[in-house]
LUMDOZA-359896 format. One record per residue: residue in one letter; x, y, z of N, C-alpha, C in turn. Coordinates in steps of 0.001 Angstrom, whole numbers, plus 500000, padded with zeros to 6 digits. Each point is the difference from the previous one (the first is absolute). Example, Ala and Ser with C-alpha at 12.3 -4.5 7.8 and 13.67 -1.06 7.14 Angstrom:
<atoms>
A513190494310507800499110501190500000500900501200500000S499650501050499280500820501190500060499230501090500730
</atoms>
This chain:
<atoms>
X205210618720359097499309501292499858498967500117501112X500003501145500643499058500206501094498608500232499449X499034499856500869498608500228499597499766501439499556X500724500961500628499854501421499620500492500220498583X501140499429499694500559500167498656499073499379498967X499466498835500321499087499325499083498754500854499760X499496500574501100498814500845499890500257501207499093X501193500597500141500371501167499165500032499595498540X500589498835499706500091499558498611498621499700499432X499149499395500839498632499690499547499281501294499607X500139501017500857499345501298499725500594500653498740X501330499870499854500664500578498830499523499307498728X499884498650500066499540499211498854498585500433499617X499164500193501001498612500419499733499959501361499324X500867500923500470500047501345499400500451499936498559X501012499144499721500508499881498630498940499383499086X499281498977500500498947499379499194498935501043499636X499680500854500939499014501063499724500529500973498967X501272500378500148500608500991499104500074499453498571X500359498701499877500218499447498666498836499101499525X498803500200500624498760499348499557500135498447499974X500484499454501132500172498533500109499224499448501197X498962500678500395499263499597501212499256498660499826X499749499609498730499266498727499787500890498786500272X501313500275500060500913498894500313499852499704501485X499551498814500324499583499683501366501171499746500953X501077499526499520501145499682500879500576501301500546X500006500156501329500507501228500622501311499787500746X500578498819499776501258499684500699501157500765499376X500840500610500833501162500724499487500970499084499240X499813498699500166500891499088499280499543499781498570X498884500593499619499469499863498647500913500693499007X500120499400498770500812500629498941499435501355499612X498712500163500095499385501281499649500547501134500865X500219499713501301500542501039500894501365500473499499X500837499000499564501322500341499481499872500875498764X499104499572499067499841500750498733499540501427500274X499021500146500903499476501342500291501036500862500710X500797499398500888501060500777500679501028500490498979X500394499083499065500968500399498973499439501145499145X498740499913499628499384501044499170499984501345500735X499685499934501288499891501236500781501361500656500204X501039499119500025501365500517500166500671500272498661X499227499844498923500472500266498639501114499042499578X499962498729500574500914498969499518499406499394498731X500829499442499168499542499417498728499224498697500270X498853499895499365499181498779500085500491499025498927X500289498764500442500537499027499050498886499424499107X500434499350498909499050499384499058499185498919500717X500665499240500854499337498927500756498890500589500854X500276501180500643499011500635500886498812500517499203X500232500556498797498890500471499152499092498800499615X500644498871499681499233498800499615499182499510501189X500616500087501192499293499536501213498726500794500205X500090501325499782498821500855500152498930499623498990X500405499656498763499037499584498985499356498659500378X500854499103500486499485498675500367498966500117501112X500168500970500898499057500157501120498921501042499690X499883500308498717498946500907499513499988501365500731X501211500459500258500137501345500639500358501028498920X499119500078499013500251500926498879499929501475500449X499044500300500863499874501398500483501235500395500806X500516499032500745501213500279500786501178500308499064X500119499148498969501089500222499036499892501392499370X498765500369499615499785501315499373500301501135500988X499613499829501281500250501022501024501497500183500229X500736498862499983501474500102500179500606500775498842X499567499664498778500550500695498822499685501501500047X498770500341500397499617501426500077500811500738501071X500220499334501141500764500626501079501445500238499580X500554498969499290501367500173499511500094501181499020X498997500111499121499975501106499035499821501342500709X499097499988501023499771501244500748501282500476500677X500705499052500641501237500359500696501088500466499022X499932499494498806500961500406498977499726501438499545X498715500348499908499620501329499498499947501067501094X499901499597501256499801500955501092501114501039500110X501287499588499894501067501033500095499838501111498966X499583499614498769499807501014498955498869500958500368X498911499414500556498869500834500400500393500965501118X500767499457500976500448500856501110500901501112499491X500886499673499077500919500995499448499236501099499248X498988499587499237499185500974499268499251500912500963X499454499376501060499298500783501018500941500989500667X501212499552500313501010500845500639500378501179499093X500171499695498724500359501062499029498900501048499924X498733499531500005498894500948499934499950500889501237X500237499397501175499996500777501240501156501000500031X501162499565499531501162500910499974499726501196499095X499350499733498861499661501098499088498965500931500632X498993499400500630498926500789500589500509500904501115X500917499461500814500477500751501163501367500647499783X500388500163498732501191500779499615501278499481500667X500190498680499968501241499418500536501060500097498911X501066500736500271501034500253498986501215499098500157X500036499192501082501144499116500229499641498556499692X500975499231499549499793498589499716500294499128501208X498971499710500808500162499157501186499399498614499732X500623498934500525499506498641499731498664499742500709X499309498939499536498711499657500583500148499537501446X501218499585500349500234499526501365500142501151500998X500067501261499485500165501144500890498684500313500707X500086500898500994498809500398500750499083500900499185X500514500449498852499211500939499198498693499370499511X500052498727499570498817499378499384498816499941500962X500179499472501219498845499996500911499503501393500368X500947500990500030499579501382500296499094500534498893X500402499756498744499177500467498880498654499274499968X500035498672500303498750499217500023499046500553501068X500595500347501147499187500541501099499443501375499635X500847500796499355499571501333499584498839499899499015X500053498994499139498966499789498999498697499559500657X500106499156501034498790499404500580499447500792501176X500917500582500824499541500647501239500114501533499956X500713500528499008500118501451499762500746500757501095X500690499333500890500773500702501013501139499113500507X501034500645500503501201499300500462500309500389501435X500845499179500630500478500314501352501194500946499893X500387500586501128501166500899500016501253499256499574X500132498746500405501167499199499647500068499769498495X498856499770499397499958499785498544500320501300499248X499515501125500513500360501301499410501516500219500072X500572499657501150501441500187500191500790499151499012X499528498763499755500681499123499042500044500658498614X498850500523499568499928500649498682500928501212499928X500076500770501093500868501181500035501463499608499924X500377498935500726501388499514499978500385499556498590X499046499388499285500270499538498636500003501156498989X499727501221500472500010501167499111498801500085499073X498906499341500372498799499979499151499062501152500397X500449501238499709499263501194500435498635500116499326X499909499621498725498705500093499310499009498991500589X500512498808500327499138498975500602499482500474501351X500913500642500786499611500538501311498912501057499829X500165500868498997499024501075499763498636499422499653X499997498945499153498725499365499624499346499372501230X500821499313500815499467499346501201499417501034500960X500701501143500141499497501068500879498698500567499460X499928500168498670498759500493499392498853499018500222X500303498719499874498955498980500192499499500006501443X500953500171500948499602500055501410499150501233500262X500396501126499387499223501229500178498625499861499355X499993499344498813498733499779499296499054499169500872X500541498949500616499172499138500857499456500781501188X500866500871500577499566500807501141498911500985499594X500162500607498799499003500956499518498676499307499676X500093498786499459498760499250499715499233499721501296X500758499680501051499346499750501298499405501293500545X500758501105499872499570501279500558498753500522499300X499942499810498655498894500577499236499020498926499516X499964498874500756498969498966499830499926499497498545X501169499624499474500066499506498624500722498655499941X499966499225501105500748498740500047499431498948499049X498749500161499573499421499013499094500562500089498589X500689501119499712500565500137498651501227499092499902X500063499081499022501029498959499992501397500459499606X500100500947499116501308500384499464500837500680501085X501225499481500189500891500581501020501180500740499381X500023500104498665501125500649499322499949501513500186X501161500599500267500043501471500103499609500707498707X499982499240498890499598500603498724498479500100499865X499294499449500958498537500021499945499475501432500122X498948500337499242499397501340500136499533500284501426X499618498956500726499493500193501359501080500577500914X501243499566499803501088500488500865500135501521499874X499979500486498767500119501445499778498808500742500608X498815499418499862498789500629500550500074500071501520X500426498899500634500079499965501465501067500976500513X501088500125499262501028500972500412499437501411499947X499196500289498978499376501318499899499021500235501154X499237498978500317499075500124501128500762500257501296X501114499281500150500780500137501229500650501378500113X500303500592498837500597501341499995498938501086499957X498750499595500117498870500937499959499957500766498680X500434499335498927499973500619498687498670499699499315X499664500829499013498713499880499319500067498888498951X498991499150499972499892498991498955499237500572498809X500414499588498824499275500412498799498720499160499874X499114500428499105498770499235499759500322498598499506X501044499893499175500396498684499466500406499078501143X500768500539500962500468499182501122498834499610500924X499093500925500225498818499692500839499145498928499338X499841500090498686499232498992499266500701498646500011X501306500011500012500763498737500047499659499256501298X499951500727501111499626499369501278498602499379499918X499098500749499379498619499515499863499946498749499132X500697500010498878499983498871499056500633498750500599X500911500193500967500649498847500624499352499642501342X498819500530500203499160499655501161500691500277501341X500833501048500015500661500406501257499142501091500637X498844499603500467498990500939500500500478500733501242X500587499270500947500453500629501249501108501022499734X500899499624499093501099500925499647499419501263499363X499038499825499120499378501144499327499274500883501007X499433499410501011499306500762501030500988500885500769X501165499449500277501049500797500665500375501202499119X500091499726498679500296501088499063498935501097500073X498726499602500029498912500987500067500067500802501295X500373499341501078500131500709501288501122501046499911X501128499590499419501121500948499824499577501173499119X499264499679498937499574501041499068499106501018500695X499109499512500853499096500904500726500801500919500926X501009499428500668500859500809500886500732501063499189X500528499597498830500744500946499162499101501129499504X498769499646499591499092501028499492499649501001501093X499856499491501244499761500912501126501201500898500236X501200499401499902501234500777500170500123501040498891X499626499602498760500064500905498855499119501226500233X498798499754500499499067501107500262500578500960501037X500626499452501033500597500840501052501161500820499447X500826499340499157501143500705499416499541501109499057X498956499738499222499473501029499102499522501206500799X499392499743501100499509501090500853501173500761500622X500995499255500476501146500614500676500809500875499062X500174499527498744500861500709499057499199500776498942X498774500361500368499160500900499191499811499500498563X499700498691499864499797499438498665498607499386499867X499087500423500850498647499407500001499238500282498715X500393501051499290499309500329498749500268498967498910X501052499178500203500273498960499008498939498907500154X499238499679498936498812499146500154500300498516500215X501100499482499475500271498563500064500182499533501440X499369498837500320500153499430501344500839498729499988X500294499491498807500780498762499897501456500243500401X500532499038500739501405500124500426500952499713498847X499447499589498849500850499761498832500367501291499286X499364501109500370500338501289499387501395500440500454X500751500714499149501342500460500380500014500890501239X498868500632500320499976500914501141500280499277501315X499544498755500126500164499275501271501482499824500373X500851499438499112501417499883500375500688501354500200X499532501031499283500576501338500182499744500485501427X498749499862500443499637500444501357500683499144501063X500169498707499704500714499129500942501450500424500141X500628500400498893501383500498500041500089501275500839X498996500864499838499979501221500812499894499655501486X499135499065500309499785499598501391501264499376500594X500755499283499151501245499359500454501179500958499964X499736501283499695501033501034499932501058499683498949X499543499425498879500899499719498886499890501115498976X501123500294499359500009501052498986499307499503498731X499119500817499441499276499612498791500901500129498781X499776499101499034500756500058498750499419501089499101X500759500313498955499537501031499065498702499570499313X499906498692499670498778499505499334498789500104500923X500194499784501310498898500104500950499535501458500131X500966500904500037499646501422500071499248500426498737X500489499503498859499321500328498737498560499481499996X499791498801500593498647499431500043499070500898500817X500474500458501149499180500893500836499674501290499259X501000500510499267499779501242499256498995499784498870X500139498878499274499095499702498892498552499863500482X499814499510501234498637499805500523499553501178500877X500766501103499877499618501280500613499738499887501513X500823499193500670499880499876501457500944501028500641X499634501260499833500876501106500397500221500054501508X498958499713500781500159500033501460500965498900500468X499872498838499380500925498900500327501427500407499636X500161500623498841501334500447499564500588501021500969X499157500874500506500469500997500977500525499314501261X499271498973500436500431499240501188501332499302499709X500099499407498799501239499317499600501170500977500015X499774501193499422501056501010499967500447500383501400X499034500180500886500339500362501375500786498886500689X499572498752499775500712498854500591501433499940499470X500131500181498669501332499955499380500902501102500550X499432501188500162500794501115500524500414499751501442X499086499452500788500343499684501401501101498944500066X499861498974499132501035498976499955501345500617499583X499917500877498991501210500660499514500642500848501101X499156500744500724500480500842501099500701499137501052X499364498880500356500579499098501008501338499430499525X500049499620498712501244499453499449501110501044500005X499639501248499651500996501074499987500512500298501412X499121499936500973500427500248501393501000498942500446X499769498765499604500947498930500333501308500204499234X499869500278498720501169500122499121500928501128500423X499406501112500454500800501177500323500027500306501504X499841498946500808500191500075501462499172501110500646X498734500089499605499117501028500571498874499381500816X500219498783500476498964499292500763499698500651501343X500947500802500471499781500656501295498813500957499937X499729500496498814498872500920499830498700499209499952X499024500440500791498699499340500014499075500546498921X500458500983499278499178500630498968499730499005498866X498744499720499730499647499081498910499013500627499022X499743501284500171499057500693499123500628500214498626X499206499701498968500510500158498640500212501462499622X499378500912500739500152501431499717501170500605500768X500693499169500781501093500530500831501196500407499144X500758500951500526501193500456499292501070498915499986X499993499127501006500989498918500056499880499098498772X498772499688499610499800499151498823500583500671498756X499773501318499872500528500739498846501530499978499998X500591500158501182501465500011500108500572498632499632X499385498932500525500496498644499713499865499663498513X498929500480499367499854499773498555501094500744499234X500323501205500455501097500749499370501299499218500075X500280499458501182501236499231500194500027498806499055X498870499306499921499940498782499184500164500296498522X499597501191499579500120500382498584501340500658499691X500932499942500973501327500610499833499912501509499793X498956500606500558499877501446499915500761500661501145X500419501211499731500771500748501000499087500479501131X500462499826501244499257500531501144500450501433500271X499004500875500094500330501386500310500236500196501490X500422501201500346500293500311501409498757499811500878X498835500351499452498752499865500756499713498526500320X500241499110499014499761498568500218500959499443501045X501256500395499919500997499499500953499677500479501414X499589501267500115499608500529501327498778499254500541X499080499649499103498818499225500397500412498671500632X500957499314499353500482498707500515500783500183501303X500765501092500063500782500258501225499084500206501201X498917500749499810499062500261501101499402498698500535X499874499018499132499420498720500418501078498981500357X501252500494500084501154499188500415500208498775499102X499685500169498722500185498908499037501373500143499333X501043499913500840501369500222499504500438498913499023X499580498764500243500362498916499085499368500216498634X498788500516500000499310500294498739500765501065499221X500470501025500723500768501077499351501269499434499376X500718499170500755501242499405499492499740499169498751X498960499173500064499669499167498838499609500852498801X499248501075500260499551500882498912501193500675499327X500905500512500831501175500678499443500869499022499230X500233498824500582500834498990499331499369499552498689X498680499836500017499301499539498784500080501057498901X499809501253500370500053501047498981501424500162499471X500975499892500897501405500074499563500293498845499037X499505498800500325500206498840499126499372500236498632X498811500636499987499339500271498718500793501017499180X500599500983500698500831500987499297501257499347499436X500598499089500775501193499294499518499655499146498781X498844499366500044499555499194498857499801500889498772X499452501159500244499788500995498940501344500406499386X500980500214500880501340500388499549500638498877499192X499851498763500506500586498841499326499441499841498594X498733500341499819499368499853498682500371501143499061X500781500957500492500457501092499147499129501238500050X499007500001500886499102501156500114500602501012500978X500077501273499622500607500987500894499086500373501167X500611500478501072499222500493501137499414501361499668X498797500235500481499392501323499825500535500937501086X499748501285499817500412500970501013499301499717501325X498732499582499908499245499674501223500633498813500719X500455499009499225500674498840500594501272500430500722X500755500845499352501277500457500578499759500786501282X499003500898499970499668500772501211499593499072501140X499193498977499668499534499054501029501178499239500605X500921499564499150501171499257500475500861500867500916X500133501274499639500784500915500846499313500193501349X498695500187499974499244500208501249500101498796500932X500127498806499409500029498780500808501409499416500154X500997500830499726501384499606500249500492498846499140X499492499881498777500428498903499129500770500545498797X501007500826500290500844500528498929500753498890499265X500164498838500690500698498877499361499271499537498743X498660500096500001499225499590498831500186501008498865X500108501274500373500252501040498987501344499744499342X501027499697500823501330499694499471499944498775499087X499277498977500446499845498781499199499359500326498648X498980500851500012499307500384498761500939500762499075X500783500910500594500937500783499191501073499115499382X500494499032500766501024499090499483499456499162498850X498738499504500162499383499208498933499785500857498753X499521501241500220499758500891498864501315500374499333X501058500233500804501313500343499465500511498870499101X499836498737500479500441498848499210499223499920498680X498695500247500056499172499942498786500366501126499034X500255501185500549500377501134499153501367499797499358X500918499360500730501319499701499427499857499082498790X499072499032500109499758499110498858499414500800498842X499023500862500306499345500771498948500989500921499283X500892500635500778500952500948499422501338499346499640X499987498654500019501155499204499577501281500372500743X499882500082501315501165500274500846500598498657500410X501238499771499630500667498724500295501024500230501110X500038499049500936500977500097501086499355500349501317X500592499463501073499424500194501336500540501244500696X501008500666499377500616501161500649499306501312499630X498878499900499309499258501194499611499357500583501253X500376501248500392499559500519501309498503500332500051X499392499647501138498578500286500221499744501507499962X500887500729500637499895501458500049501039500604499053X499633500796499024498702500676499813499107499326498946X500427498806499507499341499474498796498583499497500231X499701499571501236498614499581500248499059501189499808X500352501130500619499146501192499891499905500471498547X501111499883499268500009500427498598499042499144499178X500099498665500162499161499113499191498522500116500379X499721500217501294498606500190500429499424501251499339X500813501064499957499552501236499339499728499762498514X500884499234499367499799499709498576498714499211499786X499707499066500904498771499211499892498771500901500139X500137501034500817498875500924500192499985501103498940X501003499909499102500174501011498952500179501396500592X500807500038501053500381501274500605501402500370499514X500219501274499729501302500442499485501093499840501055X501187499687499520501155499882500879500780501305500001X500863500148500996500886501155500067501095499816498946X500052500835498949500999499828498929501434500017500525X500257500831501001501362500084500563500408498660500599X499041499345500723500277498713500613500312498954498930X499224500004498909500213499025498927501374500177499386X500382501257499723501314500281499407501108499547500939X499841500286501291501017499586500977500172498487500028X498899499283499982500060498531500045500675499432498758X499724500628498842500645499554498764501499500294500066X500358501183500495501410500371500121500743499099500978X499299499603501064500608499113501002499965498536499558X499499499779498781499905498652499427499124499055500835X499068500591500725499020499198500728498763499753499145X499921500740498888498839499886499129500474500045498560X499602499016499188500396499958498590499195501028499216X500690500745499152499323501070499258498973499461499009X500170498748499585499048499408499061499214498857500648X500008499939501339499262498959500697498513500305500075X499253499041500502498542500136500053499558501169500888X500718500207501127499611501084500905500194501350499314X501174500170499364500281501261499312499000500234498866X499668498925499278499059500156498883498606500371500500X499600499394501132498691500345500580499993501455500456X501134500416500591500131501406500420499843500930498796X500712499710498905499948500855498813498608500003499378X499319498873500054498637499946499454499071500936500781X500125499973501335499170500899500820500332501467499722X501291500272499844500409501386499698499444500444498649X500047499081499027499478500325498668498507500324500081X499266499185500735498561500247500163499753501328500700X500853500303500991499851501263500721500153501183499050X501061499975499174500235501130499098498944500063498895X499491498829499575498878499985499054498804500746500602X499698499681501259498849500614500682500227501495500238X501250500338500329500318501416500218499799500809498722X500381499391498856499799500705498721498506500201499740X499223498934500259498553500100499805499401501064500925X500547500075501214499454500930500994500394501440499727X501279500224499625500527501363499910500191500497498567X500188499052499037500300500412498627501452500383499818X500815499892501040501416500343499925500737498928499215X500555500379498811500625499017499110501335499496500523X500577500642501003501259499472500571499773498650500699X498749499731500304499702498679500573500156498872498980X499892500322498692500056498973498956501375499344499882X501122500796499893501302499309499933500292499201501270X499543500503501152500194499232501240499241498670499933X498728500055499544499201498770499889500644499040499009X500433500546498830500611499157498965501272499326500510X500826500779500725501247499451500541499724498847500957X498992500192500858499674498934500966499372498788499303X499200500231498949499445498846499263501123499175499385X501035500688499500501143499274499425500704499172501073X500218500602501170500681499274501085499136498876500555X498681500087499794499083498924500415499907498925498916X500839500140498962500049499034498892498666499965499252X499403501199499835498773500114499217500180501121498970X500888499768498992500307501055499018498781500438499184X499087499088499736498812500392499219499145501013500749X499925499829501348499281500994500803500729501333499957X501345499944499961500789501234499903499715500710498687X499909499251498900499703500603498696498599500595499962X499073499311500640498610500489500005499898501353500690X500801500191501056499981501265500739500427501174499124X500958499732499077500597501114499236499497500081498559X498983499199499648499517500050498616498940501100499844X499798500370498757498969500993499625500211501352500691X501266500341500275500275501318500594500237501025498887X499434501146500148500194501096499030501147500863500512X501196499744499446501187500703500495499954501495499693X499188500397498996499877501430499693499324500744501151X499191499246500789499296500612501122500847500040501266X501181499341499954500882499972501172501057501074499811X500087500922500943500894501149499837501419499686500457X500146499209501055501335499751500566500750498954499188X501180500422499461500842499055499262500536498894500930X500235500366501239500512499018500961498990498854500186X498709500361500087498946498987500157499881499166498732X500095500668498824499940499261498731501128498980499940X501195500448500390501166499108499960499819498819500952X499491500293501186499798498931500993498978498980499490X498902500486499399498967499094499485500546499137498868X500779500619499086500539499245498873501066498994500457X500802500408500987501043499088500485499396498749500634X499004500203500864499395498825500658499203499169499003X499407500682498974499289499242498955500987499193499176X501129500608499691501041499275499259500508498805500791X500156500193501323500428498879500843499007498843499957X498696500317499965498981498950499944500070499261498660X500243500747498898500175499332498696501221499086500033X501043500464500648501210499182500133499686498706500764X499155500108501032499657498822500814499320498915499179X499221500423498978499292498992499193500726499765498673X501278500412499965500896499720498867499589500715498715X499331501160500127499726500854498822501024501123500008X501215499634499583501145500903500165499913501216499073X499426499836498809499891501143499079499082501072500587X498846499535500564499089500954500645500656500629501225X500792499210500700500703500513501183500995501081499587X500718499773498891501000500971499527499329501324499599X498859499909499296499285501207499588499636500850501216X499498499332501034499616500716501219501220500646500654X501123499256500061501204500506500658500546501221499260X500069499942498680500542501112499221499098501227500103X498688499768500009499058501107500136500127500633501391X500240499169501012500189500511501358501243500869500081X501064499593499280501241500792499985499746501364499353X499151500023498964499677501273499360499337500948500999X499088499453500819499276500824500946500880500432501182X500946499161500416500842500343501158501395499392499806X500853500712499235501324499451499652500901499790501223X499744500690501077500898499927501145499585498920501026X498889499302499759499591498921500920500742498716499628X500562499322501007500789498789499705499105498782499738X498734500068500369499137498812499912499820499477498577X499675500855499008499840499448498649501305499472499423X501158500613500387501300499507499526500277498600500576X499651499830501267500171498673500620499137498973499278X498762500407499658499104499104499271500596499626498652X500570500975499280500606499714498692501173499031500147X500810500187501049501120499078500221499502498570500208X498948499860500784499444498665500271499440499387498726X499328500835499168499420499496498741501118499458499109X501113500734499904501113499558499163500590498683500510X500164499880501316500514498739500547499023498846499730X498698500302500037499007498971499681500195499509498568X500398500909499092500193499655498580501369499376499734X500893500038500994501348499483499798500954501059499475X499556501278500007500841501116499531500705500602501204X501028499266500478500614500327501280500734501342499976X500771500286498940500758501257499940499059501201499943X498932499861499208499014501067499924499315500196501353X499758498882500655499390500072501329500917500702500982X501309499686499927500967500664500881499979501505499786X499875500421498741499980501440499683498795500679500656X498828499371499911498811500586500608500110500029501524X500610498934500573500157499984501463500935501114500468X501055500274499213500924501092500344499279501350499978X499121500170499000499220501236499922499078500130501226X499486498860500437499120500015501172500782500406501243X501228499486500131500831500327501173500360501488499989X500267500543498801500291501436499893498838500828500535X498786499466499896498803500750500376499496499612501412X500845499281500726499664499766501409499654498572500385X500035499088499058499700498610500343501123499417500846X499652499131500942500982499312500842500389498677499355X501217499556500334500447498697499479499042498890500413X499452500146501208499050498982500485498772499925499109X499562501191499468498836500008499105500314499223498725X501214500226499456500406499307498772500089498505500260X500637499639501138500156498570500335498635499326500182X499062500729500590498654499446500198499346499676498667X500168500911499013499434499757498674500685498822499316X501347499895500173500730498880499385499567498657500619X499787500013501310499518498768500654498643499597499440X499186501011499738498662499719499436500127499414498605X500980500559499207500242499482498646500398498522500066X500976499689500872500505498620500112498891499063500486X499268500445500986498928499163500580498948499645498959X499642500965499139498908499776499045500459499366498689X501331499968499771500518499469498731499864498477499960X499963499443498799499861498558499790501321499409499487X500370498871500528501062499112499511501214500740499411X500155499955498665501208500511499350500173501492500223X498885500745499927500095501442500201500486500318501407X499504499240500987500440500209501384501498499696500120X500434498911499351501424499637500054500875501115499426X499558500597498907500768501078499344500137501202500937X498880500402500645500038501152500902500916499719501183X499868498781500598500826499635501160501476500039499643X500372499374498870501415499956499595500543501400499734X499179500846499396500430501367499724500284500759501302X499085499902500954500156500728501266501199499504500798X500190498688500064501117499438500781501341500317499344X500007500087498709501247500351499290500342501471500207X498942500812500053500221501439500157500474500355501408X499306499474501022500357500334501388499551498845500915X500881498969500143499611498813500779499696500305501458X500576501054500517499757500324501407498632500673500171X499755501015499186498740500736500101498802499099499681X500180499113499008498883499154499554500152498550500488X500613499860501158500191498641500562498669499267500180X498933500748500213498675499375500179499581499181498783X500568500337498814499613499288498769500537498569499974X501020499696500848500555498636500020498929498969500376X499072500417500848498929499083500414499180499542498793X499814500891499034499240499638498803500823499086499103X501355500208500010500863499106499215499908498576500541X500031499857501347499884498672500630498636499374499713X498993500864500063498639499502499759499864499486498578X500576500733499043499947499579498600500716498665499820X501177499858500680500755498744499905499198498826500543X499330500212501127499179498936500603498850499612499102X499364500987499357498879499719499116500465499248498758X501212500346499482500536499292498831500263498536500316X500591499775501195500296498620500406498712499200500158X499006500650500540498711499317500190499380499634498657X500118500909499003499448499724498676500723498831499332X501341499930500207500770498894499413499617498667500617X499831499999501324499648498757500706498625499502499611X499100500958499722498641499595499648499903499609498527
</atoms>
């Protein structure tokens, strides 16, 4: 062994004797058994029974105790380190399970002791996906920087949860501290930091006074920046729009001059926004009293621009504004149409003036579709002309041309008992009711009653002809007409006896009129008295009734009859003349279908 090696061992032996409290042992030779025992203990090798006895024999009791304590310490140390690691992981929001051998442990230890990390250590945490840990570390670094900036480095707590961190952030953002926060600085002996706060407060109070003067709020007595007025005025200065609560506060404190300034600022901002929105930036006009502002507000509210407004824009060469205005108003009209609202006459005139007949057509098509639903028109082959104009007139309660209605029914383009025909008859009935009220001419009454019946309102027909004093009516023809139409209304509500009385009385007044005879024939068919009905119909034909009139009444009988009675009438007619009454076959098929449906159910 060289002298250098011996020297190293001698020094090592001396260090071990010091560590394990064996300095009183005088032999310092590395060949001593004590050196072996201490080396084994330090390397955590097992000490033999012989070696323990040797230590006792040489009265090295303190050494023996030190070895035992060191062995126990080394046994417990991993548990202590693990507990420490777990606490750090919890504190710094580590969500991943990384071993103690990873780089994470020294990083957390450093973060705990030094409160800041290197860029490389930050990168490691980011790679491991420890975003919360990174956020805490960044907050701690910012906290340390703020403590240095605001002379608070003597405060020991480095946690971002510390009240000081929030206070320093407020100071850095030039935000107002509450009395509680200012007192906290005082109680924690952060005198320099508190002084910075007082300096900021003095600056803010000076700024507050200037803002009050600028925005005509000097009459407000409070000088503290904690009053709501200070942030309101700061928002005004920063050209921020005030909230409704802020406006209400100004109103409640009667700061009318300030409110006037706010209103003017808001209007100017609004004007500027409208100029951008509607491509009117070319205009240098910024006066709130200008006509341009009024025009742009009209556009924004989807209001119609008149010829004067459009000429105003043309003179200023604001062609893009005109295009946007027209397109926007057209879009609003289309939206109106889509929602089912009709165009006004003014809207239609405007569309015509601006060459947008396509929107008028679109509106008419939408209205036509809606009216078809209302009047229960089924099928896509229903012609727009003339039915759109007809239904629009009915909606306006304007009378239709009776000749046109009759022609459409004859051409089978309009059902005689359909919704359109019934609406037409209702309007006619109202017209004749009004004419009677206006003129007193009783010939209007049978006309009104007839139309009420065709409008499927027999009770209204009866009301028209009730309480009449026939002794005061001189014309037998009028008496007969009134009784015939009244009898028809009784027939409609299945009061056949009352209907018969009216019909027979009508015949007494005018024996040569075919109308009451036709009514009697229909009444008999309603009762199932077919031969008697045939006799009355023949009498009606003798007096001028057409076969079509008789067939129309028979169709009405079949249509209104129920189940077995309808079957009896249909079978009778088809047996009598299958060609003439071929239309009744449809009811036979319908009855068969209904019977089958009843059996299946």
